[in-house]
C-alpha positions in Angstrom: -113.2 21.5 -32.6 -115.5 24.0 -33.4 -114.5 27.1 -35.3 -117.2 29.0 -34.4 -115.2 31.3 -31.9 -112.8 34.5 -31.7 -109.6 34.7 -30.6 -108.4 37.5 -28.4 -104.8 38.4 -27.2 -104.5 40.8 -24.6 -101.9 43.8 -25.3 -99.7 42.3 -22.3 -99.5 38.9 -24.6 -98.7 40.7 -27.7 -95.9 42.8 -26.0 -94.8 39.6 -24.4 -94.2 37.9 -27.9 -92.9 41.1 -29.4 -90.1 41.2 -26.5 -89.4 37.8 -27.2 -89.7 38.1 -31.1 -91.8 35.4 -31.6 -94.5 35.2 -34.3 -96.1 31.9 -33.5 -98.2 30.6 -30.3 -99.2 26.9 -30.0 -102.0 25.8 -27.8 -101.5 22.1 -26.9 -104.1 19.7 -25.0 -102.3 16.7 -23.1 -103.4 14.3 -20.5 -101.4 13.9 -17.1 -102.0 11.5 -14.3 -103.0 7.9 -14.8 -102.5 4.5 -12.9 -103.9 4.8 -9.3 -104.3 8.9 -9.8 -107.3 10.5 -11.8 -106.2 11.6 -15.4 -107.0 15.2 -16.5 -106.3 17.6 -19.5 -104.0 20.3 -19.0 -103.7 23.3 -21.8 -100.1 24.4 -22.5 -99.1 27.4 -24.6 -95.8 27.9 -26.1 -94.0 30.3 -28.4 -93.1 27.7 -31.1 -94.6 26.4 -34.2 -95.6 22.8 -33.7 -93.3 20.0 -34.9 -96.7 18.2 -36.5 -98.7 21.1 -37.8 -101.3 18.6 -39.1 -102.6 17.9 -35.6 -103.4 21.7 -35.2 -105.7 24.3 -36.8 -104.1 27.6 -37.6 -105.0 31.2 -37.4 -103.8 34.7 -38.1 -104.4 37.1 -35.1 -102.5 40.4 -34.4 -99.2 39.4 -36.9 -99.2 36.2 -35.0 -100.0 32.6 -36.4 -101.7 30.9 -33.6 -101.8 26.9 -33.8 -104.7 25.4 -31.6 -104.6 21.9 -31.2 -107.6 19.9 -33.2 -108.6 17.9 -29.9 -109.0 21.5 -28.0 -112.9 22.1 -26.9 -113.3 25.6 -27.1 -116.5 26.3 -25.0 -116.5 30.1 -25.1 -117.5 32.5 -27.9 -113.9 33.9 -27.6 -110.9 32.1 -27.0 -108.8 34.6 -24.8 -104.9 34.4 -24.2 -103.8 36.2 -21.0 -100.4 36.9 -19.5 -99.9 35.7 -15.9 -96.7 37.3 -14.6 -94.9 34.8 -11.6 -91.5 35.4 -9.7 -89.6 33.6 -12.6 -91.3 35.3 -15.6 -94.3 35.0 -17.1 -96.6 32.3 -18.6 -99.5 32.8 -21.6 -103.0 31.0 -20.5 -105.7 30.4 -22.6 -109.3 30.8 -21.0 -112.5 29.4 -22.7 -111.7 25.7 -22.9 -113.2 22.5 -21.5 -110.7 20.4 -20.0 -111.8 16.9 -18.9 -111.0 15.2 -15.7 -111.3 11.6 -15.4 -111.4 9.4 -12.1 -110.4 5.8 -12.3 
């Protein structure tokens, strides 16, 4: 992972973290699919510290410790965390990543 990027968290994300009383944000990249289906990477954001922190780079941003998977490919100059509201609550999404899709 290239560390030549900045991290930006929207005010809505910071408010959400404060409301949940969380001070950690973890971005994990995992693969899904396989077999007869194509595989692709997905980015998951959780509000907990990772179990194995040696697989993550950590950053301090707005009194929040941000853990980013070492296999994350940040392609934008800014890794941007946004809050997306849905019927059952809200999720935090990361923008500025390159996620792979493999067929076969």
